[in-house]
CHARMM-style PDB file with segment names, atoms N, HN, CA, C and O in Angstrom:
ATOM      1  N   MET     1       5.393   9.623  -1.095  1.00  0.00      PROA
ATOM      2  CA  MET     1       4.880   8.290  -1.330  1.00  0.00      PROA
ATOM      3  C   MET     1       6.061   7.340  -1.452  1.00  0.00      PROA
ATOM      4  O   MET     1       7.084   7.673  -2.050  1.00  0.00      PROA
ATOM      5  N   LYS     2       5.905   6.160  -0.879  1.00  0.00      PROA
ATOM      6  HN  LYS     2       5.074   5.890  -0.393  1.00  0.00      PROA
ATOM      7  CA  LYS     2       6.975   5.165  -0.905  1.00  0.00      PROA
ATOM      8  C   LYS     2       6.351   3.797  -1.194  1.00  0.00      PROA
ATOM      9  O   LYS     2       5.367   3.407  -0.565  1.00  0.00      PROA
ATOM     10  N   VAL     3       6.928   3.084  -2.140  1.00  0.00      PROA
ATOM     11  HN  VAL     3       7.727   3.400  -2.651  1.00  0.00      PROA
ATOM     12  CA  VAL     3       6.456   1.743  -2.501  1.00  0.00      PROA
ATOM     13  C   VAL     3       7.550   0.747  -2.168  1.00  0.00      PROA
ATOM     14  O   VAL     3       8.692   0.905  -2.601  1.00  0.00      PROA
ATOM     15  N   THR     4       7.204  -0.293  -1.391  1.00  0.00      PROA
ATOM     16  HN  THR     4       6.276  -0.422  -1.040  1.00  0.00      PROA
ATOM     17  CA  THR     4       8.166  -1.313  -0.993  1.00  0.00      PROA
ATOM     18  C   THR     4       7.591  -2.686  -1.308  1.00  0.00      PROA
ATOM     19  O   THR     4       6.442  -2.981  -0.980  1.00  0.00      PROA
ATOM     20  N   TYR     5       8.405  -3.525  -1.948  1.00  0.00      PROA
ATOM     21  HN  TYR     5       9.339  -3.286  -2.214  1.00  0.00      PROA
ATOM     22  CA  TYR     5       7.996  -4.908  -2.221  1.00  0.00      PROA
ATOM     23  C   TYR     5       8.900  -5.831  -1.419  1.00  0.00      PROA
ATOM     24  O   TYR     5      10.124  -5.786  -1.546  1.00  0.00      PROA
ATOM     25  N   PHE     6       8.279  -6.672  -0.588  1.00  0.00      PROA
ATOM     26  HN  PHE     6       7.285  -6.708  -0.485  1.00  0.00      PROA
ATOM     27  CA  PHE     6       9.005  -7.650   0.213  1.00  0.00      PROA
ATOM     28  C   PHE     6       8.925  -8.995  -0.497  1.00  0.00      PROA
ATOM     29  O   PHE     6       7.917  -9.695  -0.407  1.00  0.00      PROA
ATOM     30  N   GLN     7       9.994  -9.350  -1.202  1.00  0.00      PROA
ATOM     31  HN  GLN     7      10.813  -8.781  -1.275  1.00  0.00      PROA
ATOM     32  CA  GLN     7       9.991 -10.552  -2.018  1.00  0.00      PROA
ATOM     33  C   GLN     7       9.819 -11.819  -1.182  1.00  0.00      PROA
ATOM     34  O   GLN     7       9.147 -12.754  -1.617  1.00  0.00      PROA
ATOM     35  N   ASP     8      10.413 -11.863   0.001  1.00  0.00      PROA
ATOM     36  HN  ASP     8      10.959 -11.104   0.354  1.00  0.00      PROA
ATOM     37  CA  ASP     8      10.347 -13.085   0.820  1.00  0.00      PROA
ATOM     38  C   ASP     8       8.929 -13.412   1.281  1.00  0.00      PROA
ATOM     39  O   ASP     8       8.606 -14.580   1.498  1.00  0.00      PROA
ATOM     40  N   THR     9       8.074 -12.388   1.435  1.00  0.00      PROA
ATOM     41  HN  THR     9       8.337 -11.440   1.259  1.00  0.00      PROA
ATOM     42  CA  THR     9       6.689 -12.645   1.844  1.00  0.00      PROA
ATOM     43  C   THR     9       5.688 -12.325   0.742  1.00  0.00      PROA
ATOM     44  O   THR     9       4.484 -12.491   0.937  1.00  0.00      PROA
ATOM     45  N   ASP    10       6.170 -11.865  -0.421  1.00  0.00      PROA
ATOM     46  HN  ASP    10       7.148 -11.729  -0.579  1.00  0.00      PROA
ATOM     47  CA  ASP    10       5.327 -11.483  -1.552  1.00  0.00      PROA
ATOM     48  C   ASP    10       4.281 -10.448  -1.130  1.00  0.00      PROA
ATOM     49  O   ASP    10       3.091 -10.579  -1.414  1.00  0.00      PROA
ATOM     50  N   THR    11       4.777  -9.410  -0.436  1.00  0.00      PROA
ATOM     51  HN  THR    11       5.744  -9.304  -0.205  1.00  0.00      PROA
ATOM     52  CA  THR    11       3.913  -8.356   0.085  1.00  0.00      PROA
ATOM     53  C   THR    11       4.291  -7.020  -0.533  1.00  0.00      PROA
ATOM     54  O   THR    11       5.467  -6.657  -0.569  1.00  0.00      PROA
ATOM     55  N   LEU    12       3.299  -6.292  -1.019  1.00  0.00      PROA
ATOM     56  HN  LEU    12       2.344  -6.588  -0.990  1.00  0.00      PROA
ATOM     57  CA  LEU    12       3.498  -4.952  -1.564  1.00  0.00      PROA
ATOM     58  C   LEU    12       2.946  -3.956  -0.554  1.00  0.00      PROA
ATOM     59  O   LEU    12       1.789  -4.049  -0.143  1.00  0.00      PROA
ATOM     60  N   TYR    13       3.792  -2.994  -0.156  1.00  0.00      PROA
ATOM     61  HN  TYR    13       4.732  -2.919  -0.491  1.00  0.00      PROA
ATOM     62  CA  TYR    13       3.395  -1.985   0.821  1.00  0.00      PROA
ATOM     63  C   TYR    13       3.520  -0.615   0.170  1.00  0.00      PROA
ATOM     64  O   TYR    13       4.605  -0.229  -0.264  1.00  0.00      PROA
ATOM     65  N   ILE    14       2.427   0.112   0.102  1.00  0.00      PROA
ATOM     66  HN  ILE    14       1.546  -0.202   0.454  1.00  0.00      PROA
ATOM     67  CA  ILE    14       2.411   1.440  -0.502  1.00  0.00      PROA
ATOM     68  C   ILE    14       2.095   2.443   0.599  1.00  0.00      PROA
ATOM     69  O   ILE    14       0.985   2.468   1.130  1.00  0.00      PROA
ATOM     70  N   GLU    15       3.080   3.266   0.935  1.00  0.00      PROA
ATOM     71  HN  GLU    15       3.982   3.246   0.503  1.00  0.00      PROA
ATOM     72  CA  GLU    15       2.895   4.287   1.964  1.00  0.00      PROA
ATOM     73  C   GLU    15       2.580   5.605   1.267  1.00  0.00      PROA
ATOM     74  O   GLU    15       3.393   6.117   0.497  1.00  0.00      PROA
ATOM     75  N   PHE    16       1.411   6.147   1.536  1.00  0.00      PROA
ATOM     76  HN  PHE    16       0.751   5.732   2.162  1.00  0.00      PROA
ATOM     77  CA  PHE    16       0.997   7.403   0.920  1.00  0.00      PROA
ATOM     78  C   PHE    16       1.482   8.607   1.717  1.00  0.00      PROA
ATOM     79  O   PHE    16       1.821   9.647   1.152  1.00  0.00      PROA
ATOM     80  N   LYS    17       1.510   8.451   3.037  1.00  0.00      PROA
ATOM     81  HN  LYS    17       1.235   7.607   3.496  1.00  0.00      PROA
ATOM     82  CA  LYS    17       2.028   9.520   3.886  1.00  0.00      PROA
ATOM     83  C   LYS    17       2.491   8.919   5.201  1.00  0.00      PROA
ATOM     84  O   LYS    17       1.887   7.982   5.724  1.00  0.00      PROA
ATOM     85  N   ALA    18       3.570   9.473   5.720  1.00  0.00      PROA
ATOM     86  HN  ALA    18       4.060  10.233   5.294  1.00  0.00      PROA
ATOM     87  CA  ALA    18       4.076   9.008   7.012  1.00  0.00      PROA
ATOM     88  C   ALA    18       3.175   9.552   8.113  1.00  0.00      PROA
ATOM     89  O   ALA    18       2.627  10.649   7.997  1.00  0.00      PROA
ATOM     90  N   GLY    19       3.030   8.793   9.158  1.00  0.00      PROA
ATOM     91  HN  GLY    19       3.475   7.902   9.253  1.00  0.00      PROA
ATOM     92  CA  GLY    19       2.217   9.239  10.273  1.00  0.00      PROA
ATOM     93  C   GLY    19       1.789   8.069  11.131  1.00  0.00      PROA
ATOM     94  O   GLY    19       2.070   6.911  10.824  1.00  0.00      PROA
ATOM     95  N   SER    20       1.115   8.389  12.195  1.00  0.00      PROA
ATOM     96  HN  SER    20       0.887   9.330  12.445  1.00  0.00      PROA
ATOM     97  CA  SER    20       0.633   7.357  13.108  1.00  0.00      PROA
ATOM     98  C   SER    20      -0.640   6.724  12.572  1.00  0.00      PROA
ATOM     99  O   SER    20      -1.580   7.415  12.180  1.00  0.00      PROA
ATOM    100  N   VAL    21      -0.654   5.421  12.564  1.00  0.00      PROA
ATOM    101  HN  VAL    21       0.109   4.859  12.883  1.00  0.00      PROA
ATOM    102  CA  VAL    21      -1.833   4.680  12.104  1.00  0.00      PROA
ATOM    103  C   VAL    21      -2.784   4.508  13.285  1.00  0.00      PROA
ATOM    104  O   VAL    21      -2.401   3.969  14.324  1.00  0.00      PROA
ATOM    105  N   ALA    22      -4.014   4.966  13.125  1.00  0.00      PROA
ATOM    106  HN  ALA    22      -4.325   5.404  12.282  1.00  0.00      PROA
ATOM    107  CA  ALA    22      -5.023   4.843  14.172  1.00  0.00      PROA
ATOM    108  C   ALA    22      -5.866   3.586  13.996  1.00  0.00      PROA
ATOM    109  O   ALA    22      -6.395   3.036  14.961  1.00  0.00      PROA
ATOM    110  N   GLU    23      -5.985   3.136  12.730  1.00  0.00      PROA
ATOM    111  HN  GLU    23      -5.555   3.583  11.946  1.00  0.00      PROA
ATOM    112  CA  GLU    23      -6.845   1.987  12.438  1.00  0.00      PROA
ATOM    113  C   GLU    23      -6.361   1.290  11.176  1.00  0.00      PROA
ATOM    114  O   GLU    23      -5.920   1.936  10.226  1.00  0.00      PROA
ATOM    115  N   THR    24      -6.448  -0.021  11.178  1.00  0.00      PROA
ATOM    116  HN  THR    24      -6.807  -0.546  11.951  1.00  0.00      PROA
ATOM    117  CA  THR    24      -6.184  -0.811   9.976  1.00  0.00      PROA
ATOM    118  C   THR    24      -7.475  -1.513   9.601  1.00  0.00      PROA
ATOM    119  O   THR    24      -8.052  -2.248  10.402  1.00  0.00      PROA
ATOM    120  N   ARG    25      -7.923  -1.280   8.376  1.00  0.00      PROA
ATOM    121  HN  ARG    25      -7.454  -0.683   7.725  1.00  0.00      PROA
ATOM    122  CA  ARG    25      -9.172  -1.877   7.893  1.00  0.00      PROA
ATOM    123  C   ARG    25      -8.847  -2.987   6.907  1.00  0.00      PROA
ATOM    124  O   ARG    25      -8.019  -2.809   6.013  1.00  0.00      PROA
ATOM    125  N   ASP    26      -9.493  -4.122   7.067  1.00  0.00      PROA
ATOM    126  HN  ASP    26     -10.165  -4.267   7.793  1.00  0.00      PROA
ATOM    127  CA  ASP    26      -9.365  -5.227   6.115  1.00  0.00      PROA
ATOM    128  C   ASP    26     -10.316  -4.985   4.959  1.00  0.00      PROA
ATOM    129  O   ASP    26     -11.533  -4.965   5.143  1.00  0.00      PROA
ATOM    130  N   LEU    27      -9.764  -4.799   3.761  1.00  0.00      PROA
ATOM    131  HN  LEU    27      -8.775  -4.815   3.611  1.00  0.00      PROA
ATOM    132  CA  LEU    27     -10.605  -4.641   2.575  1.00  0.00      PROA
ATOM    133  C   LEU    27     -11.035  -5.999   2.047  1.00  0.00      PROA
ATOM    134  O   LEU    27     -12.144  -6.147   1.533  1.00  0.00      PROA
ATOM    135  N   ASP    28     -10.166  -6.985   2.172  1.00  0.00      PROA
ATOM    136  HN  ASP    28      -9.265  -6.865   2.590  1.00  0.00      PROA
ATOM    137  CA  ASP    28     -10.460  -8.394   1.935  1.00  0.00      PROA
ATOM    138  C   ASP    28      -9.417  -9.173   2.722  1.00  0.00      PROA
ATOM    139  O   ASP    28      -8.655  -8.572   3.480  1.00  0.00      PROA
ATOM    140  N   GLU    29      -9.362 -10.475   2.569  1.00  0.00      PROA
ATOM    141  HN  GLU    29      -9.981 -10.963   1.954  1.00  0.00      PROA
ATOM    142  CA  GLU    29      -8.458 -11.260   3.412  1.00  0.00      PROA
ATOM    143  C   GLU    29      -6.975 -11.003   3.139  1.00  0.00      PROA
ATOM    144  O   GLU    29      -6.129 -11.395   3.943  1.00  0.00      PROA
ATOM    145  N   ASN    30      -6.643 -10.351   2.017  1.00  0.00      PROA
ATOM    146  HN  ASN    30      -7.330 -10.033   1.363  1.00  0.00      PROA
ATOM    147  CA  ASN    30      -5.247 -10.107   1.661  1.00  0.00      PROA
ATOM    148  C   ASN    30      -4.909  -8.639   1.413  1.00  0.00      PROA
ATOM    149  O   ASN    30      -3.847  -8.329   0.873  1.00  0.00      PROA
ATOM    150  N   THR    31      -5.809  -7.733   1.807  1.00  0.00      PROA
ATOM    151  HN  THR    31      -6.672  -7.984   2.245  1.00  0.00      PROA
ATOM    152  CA  THR    31      -5.590  -6.317   1.567  1.00  0.00      PROA
ATOM    153  C   THR    31      -5.990  -5.511   2.804  1.00  0.00      PROA
ATOM    154  O   THR    31      -7.112  -5.617   3.299  1.00  0.00      PROA
ATOM    155  N   GLN    32      -5.036  -4.696   3.293  1.00  0.00      PROA
ATOM    156  HN  GLN    32      -4.124  -4.610   2.891  1.00  0.00      PROA
ATOM    157  CA  GLN    32      -5.298  -3.873   4.461  1.00  0.00      PROA
ATOM    158  C   GLN    32      -5.040  -2.403   4.141  1.00  0.00      PROA
ATOM    159  O   GLN    32      -4.117  -2.063   3.400  1.00  0.00      PROA
ATOM    160  N   LEU    33      -5.873  -1.543   4.715  1.00  0.00      PROA
ATOM    161  HN  LEU    33      -6.622  -1.819   5.317  1.00  0.00      PROA
ATOM    162  CA  LEU    33      -5.779  -0.108   4.532  1.00  0.00      PROA
ATOM    163  C   LEU    33      -5.495   0.531   5.896  1.00  0.00      PROA
ATOM    164  O   LEU    33      -6.255   0.327   6.842  1.00  0.00      PROA
ATOM    165  N   ASP    34      -4.412   1.298   6.002  1.00  0.00      PROA
ATOM    166  HN  ASP    34      -3.795   1.464   5.234  1.00  0.00      PROA
ATOM    167  CA  ASP    34      -4.057   1.988   7.244  1.00  0.00      PROA
ATOM    168  C   ASP    34      -4.586   3.416   7.194  1.00  0.00      PROA
ATOM    169  O   ASP    34      -4.377   4.134   6.217  1.00  0.00      PROA
ATOM    170  N   ILE    35      -5.278   3.820   8.269  1.00  0.00      PROA
ATOM    171  HN  ILE    35      -5.447   3.237   9.063  1.00  0.00      PROA
ATOM    172  CA  ILE    35      -5.927   5.128   8.359  1.00  0.00      PROA
ATOM    173  C   ILE    35      -5.372   5.881   9.576  1.00  0.00      PROA
ATOM    174  O   ILE    35      -5.126   5.278  10.621  1.00  0.00      PROA
ATOM    175  N   ASP    36      -5.175   7.202   9.438  1.00  0.00      PROA
ATOM    176  HN  ASP    36      -5.375   7.692   8.589  1.00  0.00      PROA
ATOM    177  CA  ASP    36      -4.711   7.985  10.588  1.00  0.00      PROA
ATOM    178  C   ASP    36      -5.909   8.476  11.415  1.00  0.00      PROA
ATOM    179  O   ASP    36      -7.054   8.141  11.112  1.00  0.00      PROA
ATOM    180  N   GLY    37      -5.642   9.262  12.448  1.00  0.00      PROA
ATOM    181  HN  GLY    37      -4.711   9.534  12.695  1.00  0.00      PROA
ATOM    182  CA  GLY    37      -6.686   9.741  13.353  1.00  0.00      PROA
ATOM    183  C   GLY    37      -7.696  10.674  12.711  1.00  0.00      PROA
ATOM    184  O   GLY    37      -8.801  10.833  13.229  1.00  0.00      PROA
ATOM    185  N   GLN    38      -7.336  11.301  11.581  1.00  0.00      PROA
ATOM    186  HN  GLN    38      -6.438  11.172  11.160  1.00  0.00      PROA
ATOM    187  CA  GLN    38      -8.255  12.184  10.862  1.00  0.00      PROA
ATOM    188  C   GLN    38      -9.007  11.468   9.730  1.00  0.00      PROA
ATOM    189  O   GLN    38      -9.751  12.095   8.976  1.00  0.00      PROA
ATOM    190  N   GLY    39      -8.805  10.159   9.623  1.00  0.00      PROA
ATOM    191  HN  GLY    39      -8.201   9.649  10.236  1.00  0.00      PROA
ATOM    192  CA  GLY    39      -9.487   9.388   8.586  1.00  0.00      PROA
ATOM    193  C   GLY    39      -8.789   9.407   7.241  1.00  0.00      PROA
ATOM    194  O   GLY    39      -9.359   8.956   6.248  1.00  0.00      PROA
ATOM    195  N   LYS    40      -7.564   9.922   7.185  1.00  0.00      PROA
ATOM    196  HN  LYS    40      -7.101  10.289   7.992  1.00  0.00      PROA
ATOM    197  CA  LYS    40      -6.809   9.978   5.928  1.00  0.00      PROA
ATOM    198  C   LYS    40      -6.033   8.680   5.733  1.00  0.00      PROA
ATOM    199  O   LYS    40      -5.566   8.073   6.697  1.00  0.00      PROA
ATOM    200  N   ILE    41      -5.902   8.266   4.486  1.00  0.00      PROA
ATOM    201  HN  ILE    41      -6.281   8.759   3.703  1.00  0.00      PROA
ATOM    202  CA  ILE    41      -5.198   7.024   4.156  1.00  0.00      PROA
ATOM    203  C   ILE    41      -3.697   7.216   4.335  1.00  0.00      PROA
ATOM    204  O   ILE    41      -3.113   8.152   3.788  1.00  0.00      PROA
ATOM    205  N   CYS    42      -3.078   6.325   5.105  1.00  0.00      PROA
ATOM    206  HN  CYS    42      -3.553   5.565   5.550  1.00  0.00      PROA
ATOM    207  CA  CYS    42      -1.627   6.335   5.301  1.00  0.00      PROA
ATOM    208  C   CYS    42      -0.944   5.329   4.379  1.00  0.00      PROA
ATOM    209  O   CYS    42       0.080   5.634   3.767  1.00  0.00      PROA
ATOM    210  N   ALA    43      -1.523   4.117   4.282  1.00  0.00      PROA
ATOM    211  HN  ALA    43      -2.354   3.870   4.779  1.00  0.00      PROA
ATOM    212  CA  ALA    43      -0.839   3.062   3.536  1.00  0.00      PROA
ATOM    213  C   ALA    43      -1.813   1.972   3.106  1.00  0.00      PROA
ATOM    214  O   ALA    43      -2.923   1.849   3.625  1.00  0.00      PROA
ATOM    215  N   LEU    44      -1.353   1.191   2.139  1.00  0.00      PROA
ATOM    216  HN  LEU    44      -0.451   1.292   1.717  1.00  0.00      PROA
ATOM    217  CA  LEU    44      -2.095   0.042   1.627  1.00  0.00      PROA
ATOM    218  C   LEU    44      -1.143  -1.142   1.584  1.00  0.00      PROA
ATOM    219  O   LEU    44      -0.034  -1.026   1.061  1.00  0.00      PROA
ATOM    220  N   THR    45      -1.563  -2.286   2.131  1.00  0.00      PROA
ATOM    221  HN  THR    45      -2.463  -2.380   2.557  1.00  0.00      PROA
ATOM    222  CA  THR    45      -0.763  -3.507   2.124  1.00  0.00      PROA
ATOM    223  C   THR    45      -1.485  -4.553   1.292  1.00  0.00      PROA
ATOM    224  O   THR    45      -2.671  -4.813   1.494  1.00  0.00      PROA
ATOM    225  N   ILE    46      -0.754  -5.157   0.345  1.00  0.00      PROA
ATOM    226  HN  ILE    46       0.210  -4.947   0.181  1.00  0.00      PROA
ATOM    227  CA  ILE    46      -1.321  -6.194  -0.526  1.00  0.00      PROA
ATOM    228  C   ILE    46      -0.494  -7.460  -0.366  1.00  0.00      PROA
ATOM    229  O   ILE    46       0.685  -7.492  -0.717  1.00  0.00      PROA
ATOM    230  N   GLU    47      -1.121  -8.503   0.166  1.00  0.00      PROA
ATOM    231  HN  GLU    47      -2.079  -8.477   0.452  1.00  0.00      PROA
ATOM    232  CA  GLU    47      -0.484  -9.812   0.296  1.00  0.00      PROA
ATOM    233  C   GLU    47      -0.657 -10.583  -1.014  1.00  0.00      PROA
ATOM    234  O   GLU    47      -1.578 -10.298  -1.779  1.00  0.00      PROA
ATOM    235  N   HSD    48       0.217 -11.554  -1.278  1.00  0.00      PROA
ATOM    236  HN  HSD    48       0.965 -11.786  -0.656  1.00  0.00      PROA
ATOM    237  CA  HSD    48       0.189 -12.352  -2.519  1.00  0.00      PROA
ATOM    238  C   HSD    48       0.207 -11.422  -3.736  1.00  0.00      PROA
ATOM    239  O   HSD    48      -0.548 -11.603  -4.692  1.00  0.00      PROA
ATOM    240  N   ALA    49       1.077 -10.438  -3.671  1.00  0.00      PROA
ATOM    241  HN  ALA    49       1.690 -10.291  -2.895  1.00  0.00      PROA
ATOM    242  CA  ALA    49       1.104  -9.352  -4.651  1.00  0.00      PROA
ATOM    243  C   ALA    49       1.394  -9.823  -6.075  1.00  0.00      PROA
ATOM    244  O   ALA    49       0.826  -9.282  -7.023  1.00  0.00      PROA
ATOM    245  N   ARG    50       2.258 -10.810  -6.244  1.00  0.00      PROA
ATOM    246  HN  ARG    50       2.719 -11.250  -5.473  1.00  0.00      PROA
ATOM    247  CA  ARG    50       2.580 -11.271  -7.614  1.00  0.00      PROA
ATOM    248  C   ARG    50       1.355 -11.812  -8.329  1.00  0.00      PROA
ATOM    249  O   ARG    50       1.224 -11.643  -9.541  1.00  0.00      PROA
ATOM    250  N   ASP    51       0.461 -12.456  -7.602  1.00  0.00      PROA
ATOM    251  HN  ASP    51       0.568 -12.593  -6.617  1.00  0.00      PROA
ATOM    252  CA  ASP    51      -0.757 -13.001  -8.211  1.00  0.00      PROA
ATOM    253  C   ASP    51      -1.830 -11.937  -8.416  1.00  0.00      PROA
ATOM    254  O   ASP    51      -2.724 -12.104  -9.246  1.00  0.00      PROA
ATOM    255  N   ARG    52      -1.742 -10.853  -7.666  1.00  0.00      PROA
ATOM    256  HN  ARG    52      -1.016 -10.718  -6.992  1.00  0.00      PROA
ATOM    257  CA  ARG    52      -2.817  -9.870  -7.662  1.00  0.00      PROA
ATOM    258  C   ARG    52      -2.488  -8.584  -8.404  1.00  0.00      PROA
ATOM    259  O   ARG    52      -3.380  -7.776  -8.660  1.00  0.00      PROA
ATOM    260  N   ALA    53      -1.222  -8.383  -8.752  1.00  0.00      PROA
ATOM    261  HN  ALA    53      -0.497  -9.040  -8.543  1.00  0.00      PROA
ATOM    262  CA  ALA    53      -0.812  -7.158  -9.443  1.00  0.00      PROA
ATOM    263  C   ALA    53       0.317  -7.482 -10.419  1.00  0.00      PROA
ATOM    264  O   ALA    53       1.047  -8.454 -10.230  1.00  0.00      PROA
ATOM    265  N   ASP    54       0.452  -6.688 -11.430  1.00  0.00      PROA
ATOM    266  HN  ASP    54      -0.141  -5.897 -11.583  1.00  0.00      PROA
ATOM    267  CA  ASP    54       1.510  -6.886 -12.420  1.00  0.00      PROA
ATOM    268  C   ASP    54       2.755  -6.132 -11.950  1.00  0.00      PROA
ATOM    269  O   ASP    54       3.003  -5.001 -12.368  1.00  0.00      PROA
ATOM    270  N   LEU    55       3.535  -6.774 -11.076  1.00  0.00      PROA
ATOM    271  HN  LEU    55       3.334  -7.692 -10.737  1.00  0.00      PROA
ATOM    272  CA  LEU    55       4.695  -6.117 -10.482  1.00  0.00      PROA
ATOM    273  C   LEU    55       5.856  -5.952 -11.451  1.00  0.00      PROA
ATOM    274  O   LEU    55       6.766  -5.165 -11.191  1.00  0.00      PROA
ATOM    275  N   ARG    56       5.842  -6.671 -12.547  1.00  0.00      PROA
ATOM    276  HN  ARG    56       5.104  -7.311 -12.758  1.00  0.00      PROA
ATOM    277  CA  ARG    56       6.935  -6.550 -13.518  1.00  0.00      PROA
ATOM    278  C   ARG    56       6.884  -5.213 -14.244  1.00  0.00      PROA
ATOM    279  O   ARG    56       7.894  -4.744 -14.767  1.00  0.00      PROA
ATOM    280  N   HSD    57       5.697  -4.598 -14.272  1.00  0.00      PROA
ATOM    281  HN  HSD    57       4.876  -4.979 -13.847  1.00  0.00      PROA
ATOM    282  CA  HSD    57       5.527  -3.340 -14.995  1.00  0.00      PROA
ATOM    283  C   HSD    57       5.038  -2.277 -14.014  1.00  0.00      PROA
ATOM    284  O   HSD    57       3.846  -2.167 -13.725  1.00  0.00      PROA
ATOM    285  N   PHE    58       5.983  -1.510 -13.520  1.00  0.00      PROA
ATOM    286  HN  PHE    58       6.951  -1.599 -13.755  1.00  0.00      PROA
ATOM    287  CA  PHE    58       5.650  -0.462 -12.560  1.00  0.00      PROA
ATOM    288  C   PHE    58       6.154   0.867 -13.119  1.00  0.00      PROA
ATOM    289  O   PHE    58       7.300   0.975 -13.554  1.00  0.00      PROA
ATOM    290  N   SER    59       5.294   1.862 -13.102  1.00  0.00      PROA
ATOM    291  HN  SER    59       4.363   1.774 -12.748  1.00  0.00      PROA
ATOM    292  CA  SER    59       5.730   3.194 -13.498  1.00  0.00      PROA
ATOM    293  C   SER    59       5.023   4.223 -12.614  1.00  0.00      PROA
ATOM    294  O   SER    59       3.973   3.958 -12.029  1.00  0.00      PROA
ATOM    295  N   PHE    60       5.629   5.388 -12.539  1.00  0.00      PROA
ATOM    296  HN  PHE    60       6.482   5.603 -13.014  1.00  0.00      PROA
ATOM    297  CA  PHE    60       5.084   6.473 -11.754  1.00  0.00      PROA
ATOM    298  C   PHE    60       5.119   7.727 -12.612  1.00  0.00      PROA
ATOM    299  O   PHE    60       6.132   8.031 -13.241  1.00  0.00      PROA
ATOM    300  N   GLU    61       4.023   8.443 -12.633  1.00  0.00      PROA
ATOM    301  HN  GLU    61       3.200   8.197 -12.121  1.00  0.00      PROA
ATOM    302  CA  GLU    61       3.970   9.661 -13.427  1.00  0.00      PROA
ATOM    303  C   GLU    61       3.282  10.749 -12.611  1.00  0.00      PROA
ATOM    304  O   GLU    61       2.190  10.537 -12.083  1.00  0.00      PROA
ATOM    305  N   GLN    62       3.904  11.888 -12.509  1.00  0.00      PROA
ATOM    306  HN  GLN    62       4.791  12.061 -12.937  1.00  0.00      PROA
ATOM    307  CA  GLN    62       3.294  13.029 -11.832  1.00  0.00      PROA
ATOM    308  C   GLN    62       2.938  14.041 -12.895  1.00  0.00      PROA
ATOM    309  O   GLN    62       3.787  14.445 -13.689  1.00  0.00      PROA
ATOM    310  N   VAL    63       1.688  14.450 -12.913  1.00  0.00      PROA
ATOM    311  HN  VAL    63       0.998  14.121 -12.268  1.00  0.00      PROA
ATOM    312  CA  VAL    63       1.199  15.385 -13.913  1.00  0.00      PROA
ATOM    313  C   VAL    63       0.790  16.683 -13.214  1.00  0.00      PROA
ATOM    314  O   VAL    63       0.063  16.644 -12.221  1.00  0.00      PROA
ATOM    315  N   GLY    64       1.235  17.799 -13.704  1.00  0.00      PROA
ATOM    316  HN  GLY    64       1.826  17.831 -14.510  1.00  0.00      PROA
ATOM    317  CA  GLY    64       0.891  19.072 -13.099  1.00  0.00      PROA
ATOM    318  C   GLY    64       1.765  19.370 -11.885  1.00  0.00      PROA
ATOM    319  O   GLY    64       2.737  18.661 -11.628  1.00  0.00      PROA
ATOM    320  N   GLY    65       1.433  20.379 -11.170  1.00  0.00      PROA
ATOM    321  HN  GLY    65       0.643  20.955 -11.379  1.00  0.00      PROA
ATOM    322  CA  GLY    65       2.256  20.785 -10.038  1.00  0.00      PROA
ATOM    323  C   GLY    65       1.443  21.000  -8.861  1.00  0.00      PROA
ATOM    324  OT1 GLY    65       1.967  21.349  -7.804  1.00  0.00      PROA
TER     325      GLY     65
END
C-alpha cells in the first residue's frame, strides 16, 4: 500500500495494489476508485483532500500477521 499527497493539487492518492487499471469509477465528483480486470480495488483518489480528510493526523497500524 502506498499513500501519496500532492500538495500542489490538494489530491490524496491511495494505492492498495499495483496493477493495470481496467476501470475508474466516480464515487462522487471528487472521488475516484480504480478497479483492475478482476474487479479488485487498485487505488482511491480524493480531490480537495484537505477539506475532506484530516491530513494533519495520519497513522498506519497493522494488526496480526
